[in-house]
C-alpha positions as a Markdown table, in Angstrom:
| # | Residue | x | y | z |
|---|---|---|---|---|
| 1 | Unk | 0.0 | -0.3 | -0.3 |
| 2 | Unk | 1.4 | 3.7 | -0.9 |
| 3 | Unk | 1.4 | 5.9 | 2.3 |
| 4 | Unk | 1.3 | 8.8 | 0.2 |
| 5 | Unk | -0.7 | 10.4 | -2.6 |
| 6 | Unk | -1.3 | 13.6 | -4.7 |
| 7 | Unk | -5.0 | 14.8 | -5.8 |
| 8 | Unk | -4.1 | 16.7 | -8.7 |
| 9 | Unk | -6.6 | 18.8 | -11.3 |
| 10 | Unk | -5.9 | 20.0 | -14.7 |
| 11 | Unk | -8.0 | 22.3 | -16.3 |
| 12 | Unk | -9.4 | 20.9 | -19.7 |
| 13 | Unk | -9.7 | 22.6 | -23.0 |
| 14 | Unk | -12.0 | 20.4 | -24.9 |
| 15 | Unk | -12.1 | 17.0 | -23.7 |
| 16 | Unk | -12.0 | 15.4 | -20.2 |
| 17 | Unk | -11.8 | 11.5 | -21.4 |
| 18 | Unk | -9.2 | 13.0 | -24.2 |
| 19 | Unk | -6.7 | 14.8 | -21.3 |
| 20 | Unk | -7.3 | 11.6 | -19.1 |
| 21 | Unk | -5.7 | 9.0 | -22.3 |
| 22 | Unk | -2.9 | 11.4 | -22.8 |
| 23 | Unk | -2.3 | 11.3 | -19.0 |
| 24 | Unk | -2.2 | 7.8 | -18.8 |
| 25 | Unk | -0.2 | 7.2 | -21.5 |
| 26 | Unk | 2.8 | 10.0 | -20.6 |
| 27 | Unk | 2.6 | 8.6 | -17.2 |
| 28 | Unk | 2.5 | 5.0 | -18.5 |
| 29 | Unk | 5.6 | 6.1 | -21.0 |
| 30 | Unk | 7.9 | 7.9 | -18.7 |
| 31 | Unk | 7.1 | 6.9 | -15.2 |
| 32 | Unk | 5.2 | 3.6 | -15.5 |
| 33 | Unk | 6.0 | 2.9 | -11.8 |
| 34 | Unk | 3.2 | 5.7 | -10.4 |
| 35 | Unk | -0.4 | 4.2 | -10.0 |
| 36 | Unk | -3.5 | 6.5 | -11.3 |
| 37 | Unk | -6.3 | 7.0 | -10.9 |
| 38 | Unk | -9.6 | 9.2 | -11.6 |
| 39 | Unk | -10.8 | 11.1 | -8.5 |
| 40 | Unk | -14.8 | 11.5 | -9.3 |
| 41 | Unk | -15.7 | 14.6 | -8.3 |
| 42 | Unk | -19.4 | 15.5 | -8.7 |
| 43 | Unk | -20.3 | 19.2 | -9.4 |
| 44 | Unk | -20.9 | 20.9 | -6.3 |
| 45 | Unk | -23.0 | 24.4 | -5.7 |
| 46 | Unk | -20.4 | 26.9 | -6.3 |
| 47 | Unk | -22.1 | 29.9 | -5.0 |
| 48 | Unk | -20.7 | 33.3 | -5.3 |
| 49 | Unk | -16.9 | 33.3 | -5.7 |
| 50 | Unk | -16.7 | 35.8 | -2.7 |
| 51 | Unk | -18.2 | 33.1 | -0.8 |
| 52 | Unk | -15.3 | 30.4 | -2.7 |
| 53 | Unk | -12.5 | 32.6 | -1.7 |
| 54 | Unk | -13.9 | 32.9 | 2.3 |
| 55 | Unk | -14.1 | 29.4 | 2.1 |
| 56 | Unk | -10.8 | 28.7 | 0.4 |
| 57 | Unk | -9.5 | 30.6 | 3.8 |
| 58 | Unk | -10.9 | 27.6 | 6.0 |
| 59 | Unk | -10.3 | 24.7 | 3.7 |
| 60 | Unk | -6.4 | 24.7 | 4.5 |
| 61 | Unk | -6.8 | 25.1 | 8.6 |
| 62 | Unk | -10.2 | 22.2 | 8.2 |
| 63 | Unk | -7.9 | 20.2 | 6.1 |
| 64 | Unk | -5.3 | 20.1 | 8.5 |
| 65 | Unk | -7.2 | 19.4 | 11.4 |
| 66 | Unk | -9.5 | 16.1 | 9.8 |
| 67 | Unk | -5.9 | 14.9 | 8.5 |
| 68 | Unk | -4.8 | 15.3 | 12.5 |
| 69 | Unk | -7.8 | 13.6 | 14.3 |
| 70 | Unk | -7.1 | 10.6 | 11.5 |
| 71 | Unk | -3.6 | 10.4 | 12.3 |
| 72 | Unk | -4.3 | 10.4 | 15.6 |
| 73 | Unk | -7.0 | 7.9 | 16.1 |
| 74 | Unk | -4.3 | 5.3 | 13.7 |
| 75 | Unk | -1.3 | 5.9 | 15.9 |
| 76 | Unk | -4.1 | 5.1 | 19.0 |
| 77 | Unk | -4.9 | 1.8 | 17.3 |
| 78 | Unk | -1.5 | 0.9 | 16.5 |
| 79 | Unk | -0.1 | 1.9 | 20.3 |
| 80 | Unk | -3.1 | -0.9 | 21.6 |
| 81 | Unk | -2.4 | -3.3 | 18.9 |
| 82 | Unk | 1.0 | -3.3 | 20.0 |
| 83 | Unk | 0.2 | -3.7 | 23.8 |
| 84 | Unk | -2.3 | -6.0 | 23.4 |
| 85 | Unk | -0.1 | -8.4 | 21.3 |
| 86 | Unk | -3.1 | -8.1 | 18.2 |
| 87 | Unk | -1.4 | -8.7 | 14.9 |
| 88 | Unk | -2.1 | -5.3 | 13.3 |
| 89 | Unk | -4.7 | -5.4 | 11.0 |
| 90 | Unk | -6.0 | -3.9 | 7.8 |
| 91 | Unk | -7.6 | -0.8 | 8.4 |
| 92 | Unk | -10.7 | -0.2 | 6.4 |
| 93 | Unk | -13.8 | 2.1 | 5.3 |
| 94 | Unk | -16.9 | 0.7 | 5.3 |
| 95 | Unk | -15.0 | -2.8 | 4.6 |
| 96 | Unk | -12.7 | -1.7 | 1.8 |
| 97 | Unk | -8.9 | -1.1 | 2.7 |
| 98 | Unk | -8.2 | 2.8 | 3.1 |
| 99 | Unk | -6.2 | 3.1 | 0.0 |
| 100 | Unk | -8.6 | 1.2 | -2.1 |
| 101 | Unk | -11.6 | 4.0 | -0.6 |
| 102 | Unk | -9.2 | 6.7 | -2.0 |
| 103 | Unk | -8.3 | 5.4 | -5.5 |
| 104 | Unk | -11.7 | 4.3 | -5.7 |
| 105 | Unk | -13.0 | 7.3 | -4.1 |
| 106 | Unk | -17.4 | 7.7 | -5.1 |
| 107 | Unk | -19.0 | 10.5 | -3.4 |
| 108 | Unk | -21.5 | 9.7 | -0.9 |
| 109 | Unk | -24.7 | 11.6 | -2.2 |
| 110 | Unk | -26.8 | 10.8 | 0.8 |
| 111 | Unk | -25.0 | 12.3 | 3.2 |
| 112 | Unk | -23.5 | 15.2 | 1.9 |
| 113 | Unk | -26.3 | 16.0 | -0.5 |
| 114 | Unk | -24.5 | 17.8 | -3.9 |
| 115 | Unk | -26.9 | 20.4 | -4.0 |
| 116 | Unk | -26.2 | 21.7 | -0.3 |
| 117 | Unk | -23.8 | 25.3 | -0.1 |
| 118 | Unk | -20.2 | 24.1 | -0.4 |
| 119 | Unk | -20.1 | 25.6 | 3.3 |
| 120 | Unk | -22.5 | 23.5 | 4.7 |
| 121 | Unk | -21.4 | 20.5 | 3.5 |
| 122 | Unk | -17.5 | 21.7 | 5.2 |
| 123 | Unk | -19.4 | 21.9 | 8.3 |
| 124 | Unk | -21.0 | 18.4 | 7.9 |
| 125 | Unk | -17.9 | 17.1 | 7.5 |
| 126 | Unk | -16.2 | 18.9 | 10.5 |
| 127 | Unk | -18.7 | 19.0 | 13.1 |
| 128 | Unk | -18.7 | 15.4 | 13.3 |
| 129 | Unk | -14.6 | 14.9 | 13.1 |
| 130 | Unk | -14.5 | 17.5 | 15.9 |
| 131 | Unk | -17.3 | 15.3 | 18.0 |
| 132 | Unk | -15.1 | 12.6 | 17.5 |
| 133 | Unk | -12.1 | 14.1 | 18.6 |
| 134 | Unk | -13.3 | 14.7 | 21.8 |
| 135 | Unk | -14.9 | 11.3 | 22.4 |
| 136 | Unk | -11.4 | 10.2 | 21.6 |
| 137 | Unk | -10.2 | 12.5 | 24.5 |
| 138 | Unk | -12.6 | 11.2 | 26.5 |
| 139 | Unk | -11.9 | 7.6 | 26.0 |
| 140 | Unk | -8.2 | 7.9 | 25.7 |
| 141 | Unk | -8.6 | 9.5 | 29.2 |
| 142 | Unk | -10.0 | 7.0 | 30.9 |
| 143 | Unk | -8.7 | 3.9 | 29.6 |
| 144 | Unk | -5.1 | 6.0 | 30.8 |
| 145 | Unk | -6.5 | 6.9 | 34.1 |
| 146 | Unk | -6.5 | 2.9 | 34.8 |
| 147 | Unk | -3.2 | 2.1 | 33.5 |
| 148 | Unk | -1.8 | 5.0 | 35.7 |
| 149 | Unk | -3.4 | 3.3 | 38.4 |
| 150 | Unk | -2.2 | 0.4 | 37.6 |
| 151 | Unk | 1.1 | 1.3 | 36.9 |
| 152 | Unk | 1.4 | 3.2 | 40.7 |
| 153 | Unk | 0.6 | -0.5 | 41.8 |
| 154 | Unk | 3.1 | -2.0 | 40.1 |
| 155 | Unk | 6.0 | 0.4 | 40.9 |
| 156 | Unk | 4.7 | -0.1 | 44.2 |
| 157 | Unk | 5.1 | -4.0 | 44.1 |
| 158 | Unk | 8.5 | -3.5 | 42.4 |
| 159 | Unk | 11.9 | -1.6 | 42.6 |
| 160 | Unk | 13.9 | -1.4 | 46.2 |
| 161 | Unk | 12.6 | -3.3 | 49.1 |
| 162 | Unk | 13.3 | -0.2 | 51.2 |
| 163 | Unk | 10.3 | 1.7 | 49.4 |
| 164 | Unk | 8.3 | -0.9 | 47.8 |
| 165 | Unk | 5.2 | -2.4 | 49.3 |
| 166 | Unk | 5.7 | -5.9 | 50.4 |
| 167 | Unk | 2.2 | -6.9 | 51.2 |
| 168 | Unk | 3.0 | -9.6 | 47.9 |
| 169 | Unk | 6.1 | -10.8 | 49.9 |
| 170 | Unk | 4.4 | -11.3 | 53.1 |
| 171 | Unk | 2.2 | -14.1 | 54.3 |
| 172 | Unk | 0.4 | -14.4 | 57.0 |
| 173 | Unk | 2.0 | -17.1 | 58.7 |
| 174 | Unk | 5.4 | -15.4 | 58.4 |
| 175 | Unk | 4.1 | -12.8 | 61.1 |
| 176 | Unk | 3.5 | -13.8 | 64.9 |
| 177 | Unk | 1.6 | -11.0 | 66.8 |
| 178 | Unk | 0.4 | -11.7 | 70.2 |
| 179 | Unk | -0.3 | -9.6 | 73.4 |
| 180 | Unk | 3.7 | -9.9 | 74.4 |
| 181 | Unk | 4.9 | -10.5 | 71.1 |
| 182 | Unk | 5.8 | -8.7 | 67.4 |
| 183 | Unk | 7.0 | -9.2 | 64.1 |
| 184 | Unk | 9.6 | -6.7 | 62.6 |
| 185 | Unk | 10.5 | -7.1 | 58.9 |
| 186 | Unk | 14.2 | -6.0 | 58.2 |
| 187 | Unk | 16.0 | -4.8 | 55.2 |
| 188 | Unk | 19.4 | -6.4 | 55.1 |
| 189 | Unk | 22.1 | -5.0 | 52.4 |
| 190 | Unk | 23.5 | -7.8 | 50.7 |
| 191 | Unk | 26.5 | -7.6 | 51.5 |
| 192 | Unk | 26.0 | -7.3 | 55.6 |
| 193 | Unk | 23.6 | -10.5 | 55.9 |
| 194 | Unk | 26.3 | -12.7 | 57.6 |
| 195 | Unk | 25.9 | -9.7 | 59.7 |
| 196 | Unk | 22.4 | -9.5 | 60.4 |
| 197 | Unk | 22.7 | -13.5 | 60.9 |
| 198 | Unk | 25.3 | -13.2 | 63.5 |
| 199 | Unk | 23.7 | -10.1 | 65.4 |
| 200 | Unk | 20.3 | -9.8 | 65.3 |
| 201 | Unk | 19.5 | -12.2 | 68.3 |
| 202 | Unk | 21.8 | -9.5 | 70.4 |
| 203 | Unk | 20.7 | -6.1 | 69.0 |
| 204 | Unk | 18.5 | -5.8 | 72.3 |
| 205 | Unk | 17.7 | -8.2 | 75.2 |
| 206 | Unk | 14.2 | -9.2 | 74.4 |
| 207 | Unk | 14.9 | -11.1 | 70.9 |
| 208 | Unk | 13.2 | -14.4 | 70.4 |
| 209 | Unk | 16.6 | -16.8 | 69.4 |
| 210 | Unk | 16.4 | -18.3 | 65.4 |
| 211 | Unk | 13.3 | -16.2 | 64.7 |
| 212 | Unk | 14.8 | -14.7 | 61.8 |
| 213 | Unk | 13.7 | -16.0 | 58.5 |
| 214 | Unk | 14.8 | -14.8 | 54.9 |
| 215 | Unk | 11.4 | -13.6 | 52.7 |
| 216 | Unk | 12.8 | -12.5 | 49.3 |
| 217 | Unk | 15.5 | -11.0 | 47.8 |
| 218 | Unk | 16.6 | -8.7 | 45.2 |
| 219 | Unk | 19.9 | -7.4 | 43.7 |
| 220 | Unk | 20.5 | -5.5 | 46.8 |
| 221 | Unk | 18.8 | -6.6 | 49.3 |
| 222 | Unk | 16.9 | -9.0 | 51.5 |
| 223 | Unk | 13.9 | -9.3 | 53.3 |
| 224 | Unk | 14.3 | -11.0 | 57.2 |
| 225 | Unk | 11.4 | -11.3 | 59.7 |
| 226 | Unk | 12.7 | -11.3 | 63.4 |
| 227 | Unk | 10.4 | -11.7 | 66.5 |
| 228 | Unk | 10.6 | -10.4 | 69.2 |
| 229 | Unk | 8.6 | -8.9 | 72.9 |
| 230 | Unk | 6.7 | -5.6 | 71.8 |
| 231 | Unk | 7.9 | -4.1 | 74.6 |
| 232 | Unk | 11.5 | -4.1 | 73.0 |
| 233 | Unk | 10.6 | -2.9 | 69.1 |
| 234 | Unk | 11.4 | 0.9 | 69.6 |
| 235 | Unk | 14.9 | -0.3 | 71.1 |
| 236 | Unk | 15.8 | -2.9 | 68.3 |
| 237 | Unk | 14.6 | -0.3 | 65.6 |
| 238 | Unk | 17.2 | 2.0 | 66.9 |
| 239 | Unk | 20.0 | -0.6 | 67.3 |
| 240 | Unk | 19.1 | -2.1 | 63.4 |
| 241 | Unk | 19.8 | 1.4 | 62.2 |
| 242 | Unk | 23.1 | 2.4 | 63.8 |
| 243 | Unk | 24.1 | -1.4 | 62.1 |
| 244 | Unk | 22.6 | -0.1 | 59.0 |
| 245 | Unk | 19.9 | -2.5 | 58.7 |
| 246 | Unk | 16.3 | -0.4 | 57.8 |
| 247 | Unk | 13.2 | -1.7 | 59.8 |
| 248 | Unk | 9.7 | -1.8 | 57.6 |
| 249 | Unk | 6.5 | -0.3 | 59.3 |
| 250 | Unk | 4.3 | -3.6 | 58.1 |
| 251 | Unk | 0.8 | -4.2 | 59.2 |
| 252 | Unk | -0.6 | -7.8 | 58.0 |
| 253 | Unk | -4.3 | -7.2 | 57.6 |
| 254 | Unk | -5.8 | -10.3 | 55.7 |
| 255 | Unk | -9.0 | -7.7 | 54.8 |
| 256 | Unk | -6.7 | -5.3 | 53.6 |
| 257 | Unk | -4.7 | -7.7 | 51.6 |
| 258 | Unk | -7.7 | -9.2 | 50.4 |
| 259 | Unk | -8.7 | -5.6 | 49.2 |
| 260 | Unk | -5.9 | -4.7 | 47.6 |
| 261 | Unk | -6.3 | -7.9 | 45.7 |
| 262 | Unk | -9.2 | -7.2 | 44.7 |
| 263 | Unk | -9.0 | -3.8 | 43.3 |
| 264 | Unk | -5.8 | -4.7 | 41.7 |
| 265 | Unk | -8.0 | -7.7 | 39.8 |
| 266 | Unk | -10.7 | -5.2 | 38.9 |
| 267 | Unk | -8.5 | -2.7 | 37.7 |
| 268 | Unk | -6.3 | -5.1 | 35.1 |
| 269 | Unk | -10.2 | -6.3 | 34.5 |
| 270 | Unk | -11.2 | -2.8 | 33.5 |
| 271 | Unk | -8.1 | -2.1 | 31.7 |
| 272 | Unk | -8.4 | -5.1 | 29.6 |
| 273 | Unk | -12.3 | -4.1 | 29.0 |
| 274 | Unk | -11.3 | -0.5 | 28.0 |
| 275 | Unk | -8.5 | -1.3 | 25.7 |
| 276 | Unk | -10.9 | -3.8 | 23.6 |
| 277 | Unk | -13.8 | -1.2 | 23.5 |
| 278 | Unk | -11.7 | 1.8 | 22.5 |
| 279 | Unk | -9.7 | -0.2 | 20.0 |
| 280 | Unk | -13.2 | -1.3 | 18.3 |
| 281 | Unk | -14.5 | 2.2 | 18.7 |
| 282 | Unk | -11.2 | 3.2 | 17.1 |
| 283 | Unk | -11.5 | 0.9 | 14.0 |
| 284 | Unk | -15.1 | 1.9 | 13.2 |
| 285 | Unk | -14.3 | 6.3 | 13.8 |
| 286 | Unk | -11.0 | 5.7 | 12.1 |
| 287 | Unk | -13.2 | 4.6 | 8.9 |
| 288 | Unk | -15.6 | 7.6 | 9.3 |
| 289 | Unk | -13.1 | 10.1 | 10.0 |
| 290 | Unk | -11.2 | 8.8 | 6.7 |
| 291 | Unk | -14.4 | 8.9 | 4.9 |
| 292 | Unk | -14.8 | 12.2 | 5.5 |
| 293 | Unk | -11.1 | 13.8 | 5.3 |
| 294 | Unk | -11.6 | 12.2 | 1.7 |
| 295 | Unk | -14.9 | 14.0 | 1.0 |
| 296 | Unk | -13.2 | 17.5 | 2.0 |
| 297 | Unk | -10.1 | 16.7 | 0.1 |
| 298 | Unk | -12.6 | 16.4 | -3.1 |
| 299 | Unk | -14.5 | 19.5 | -1.3 |
| 300 | Unk | -11.1 | 21.3 | -1.4 |
| 301 | Unk | -10.0 | 20.5 | -4.8 |
| 302 | Unk | -13.2 | 21.3 | -6.4 |
| 303 | Unk | -13.1 | 24.6 | -5.1 |
| 304 | Unk | -9.6 | 25.4 | -5.9 |
| 305 | Unk | -10.1 | 24.4 | -8.8 |
| 306 | Unk | -12.7 | 26.6 | -10.1 |
| 307 | Unk | -10.7 | 29.4 | -8.2 |
| 308 | Unk | -8.1 | 28.7 | -10.5 |
| 309 | Unk | -9.6 | 27.7 | -13.7 |
| 310 | Unk | -12.9 | 29.6 | -13.4 |
| 311 | Unk | -16.0 | 29.0 | -14.4 |
| 312 | Unk | -18.2 | 26.5 | -15.4 |
| 313 | Unk | -15.9 | 23.7 | -14.0 |
| 314 | Unk | -13.8 | 22.5 | -16.5 |
| 315 | Unk | -11.2 | 20.2 | -14.6 |
| 316 | Unk | -10.2 | 16.3 | -14.7 |
| 317 | Unk | -8.8 | 15.4 | -11.0 |
| 318 | Unk | -7.2 | 12.5 | -10.6 |
| 319 | Unk | -5.3 | 10.4 | -7.7 |
| 320 | Unk | -1.5 | 9.2 | -8.2 |
| 321 | Unk | 1.0 | 8.0 | -6.0 |
| 322 | Unk | 4.5 | 8.5 | -7.3 |
| 323 | Unk | 7.9 | 7.3 | -5.7 |
| 324 | Unk | 9.8 | 9.8 | -4.2 |
| 325 | Unk | 12.2 | 9.2 | -7.0 |
| 326 | Unk | 9.7 | 9.9 | -9.8 |
| 327 | Unk | 8.3 | 12.6 | -8.3 |
| 328 | Unk | 10.0 | 15.5 | -10.4 |
| 329 | Unk | 9.2 | 13.0 | -13.7 |
| 330 | Unk | 5.7 | 13.2 | -12.9 |
| 331 | Unk | 5.5 | 17.2 | -12.0 |
| 332 | Unk | 7.0 | 17.4 | -15.5 |
| 333 | Unk | 4.3 | 15.5 | -17.1 |
| 334 | Unk | 1.8 | 17.0 | -15.9 |
| 335 | Unk | 3.1 | 20.5 | -16.5 |
| 336 | Unk | 3.6 | 19.5 | -19.9 |
| 337 | Unk | -0.5 | 18.9 | -20.1 |
| 338 | Unk | -1.2 | 22.3 | -19.0 |
| 339 | Unk | -1.4 | 25.7 | -20.7 |
| 340 | Unk | 2.2 | 26.0 | -21.7 |
| 341 | Unk | 1.3 | 30.0 | -21.7 |
| 342 | Unk | 0.8 | 29.6 | -18.5 |
| 343 | Unk | 3.6 | 27.6 | -16.5 |
| 344 | Unk | 6.4 | 29.8 | -16.1 |
| 345 | Unk | 3.9 | 31.6 | -14.1 |
| 346 | Unk | 3.9 | 28.8 | -11.6 |
| 347 | Unk | 7.3 | 27.6 | -11.2 |
| 348 | Unk | 9.3 | 28.7 | -8.4 |
| 349 | Unk | 11.2 | 31.5 | -7.8 |
| 350 | Unk | 14.5 | 29.4 | -8.2 |
| 351 | Unk | 13.6 | 28.7 | -11.8 |
| 352 | Unk | 12.6 | 32.2 | -12.7 |
| 353 | Unk | 9.0 | 32.3 | -11.9 |
| 354 | Unk | 6.3 | 33.6 | -9.6 |
| 355 | Unk | 5.7 | 29.9 | -7.6 |
| 356 | Unk | 1.5 | 30.6 | -7.7 |
| 357 | Unk | -0.2 | 33.0 | -6.2 |
| 358 | Unk | 1.6 | 35.0 | -3.5 |
| 359 | Unk | 5.5 | 33.2 | -4.4 |
| 360 | Unk | 4.2 | 29.7 | -2.9 |
| 361 | Unk | 7.3 | 27.7 | -3.8 |
| 362 | Unk | 5.3 | 24.8 | -3.9 |
| 363 | Unk | 3.1 | 26.3 | -6.9 |
| 364 | Unk | 2.2 | 24.4 | -9.8 |
| 365 | Unk | 0.5 | 25.1 | -13.1 |
| 366 | Unk | -2.5 | 22.8 | -11.5 |
| 367 | Unk | -4.2 | 22.4 | -8.4 |
| 368 | Unk | -2.1 | 19.6 | -6.5 |
| 369 | Unk | -2.6 | 18.5 | -2.8 |
| 370 | Unk | -0.5 | 15.8 | -0.8 |
| 371 | Unk | -2.8 | 13.1 | 1.3 |
| 372 | Unk | 0.2 | 11.3 | 3.6 |
| 373 | Unk | -2.1 | 8.4 | 4.3 |
| 374 | Unk | 0.4 | 7.6 | 7.7 |
């Protein structure tokens, strides 16, 4: 699939079919690797030239907006597919691949009646796309909120033992709590484990002998339990800190543990549900936005062609996908099919021309817009 297309319109002097044949022959002879298609734009309601000029000022901004929404949804789809491990699917518009939809474009008369004023058609395209973008922001924010909560939990359950959540490392049987006894959790640097094992029983008076047990270790530290009399806990904390051992505050509560587990399971379920829902919504919305974008491109080509070539509408509009190495060749072919008397005016300043109205360096003696699908 090509990812970069041109929409082009050429002024018709005699016959559109004759000009189409000449263009086909020229492309086939000089740039045979350039796919070429008719871009079937209906005769739209022009209105006054003043209204068309006023509309033309808005078309560039609106096109950039609609194109941006299309790309935003596509990027969201790619991210969701990557995270979900879904094999990237071919995006479609009404069941048709997006490139085929463009190259076989058919105006949707039921959705955009050609007898409607151009401004009304443009608004009929822009407003629903803006609504879709608003919906996308809300849905993505909801999904990202759940992801952020999960990431926060995961960060607490990973990293250094000095700061991470210990609840998933400590089991109920590891903790002994009674009227007189308590269990403390010590974070011991790996290089100090021998020192801990040989000294913890004597750090204070009321430590239960051989009560320390290793529960977990990472690259830097190990997590140990130690049982002692409750009245001696504060003193033990002080003595342990002096030896470089950190005592973590921890209270095992069955209800709290169950609540955390249920919260985690719910968040994981919500994340999967929201991701799946968002992905399906993006698939459907991408097709809708892409269709709107192609109709908008048709309006843009029509409006600019009328402003360029005048009334009544008499131009040939096409879609082509030249490779980068063939672009100059294709431009030369298109220019050769234009009125030679006006061609010099539209060349770039470097070539001695004005580059189109206002000195646009990308100006050509024909209407030309680029469509980037990615």
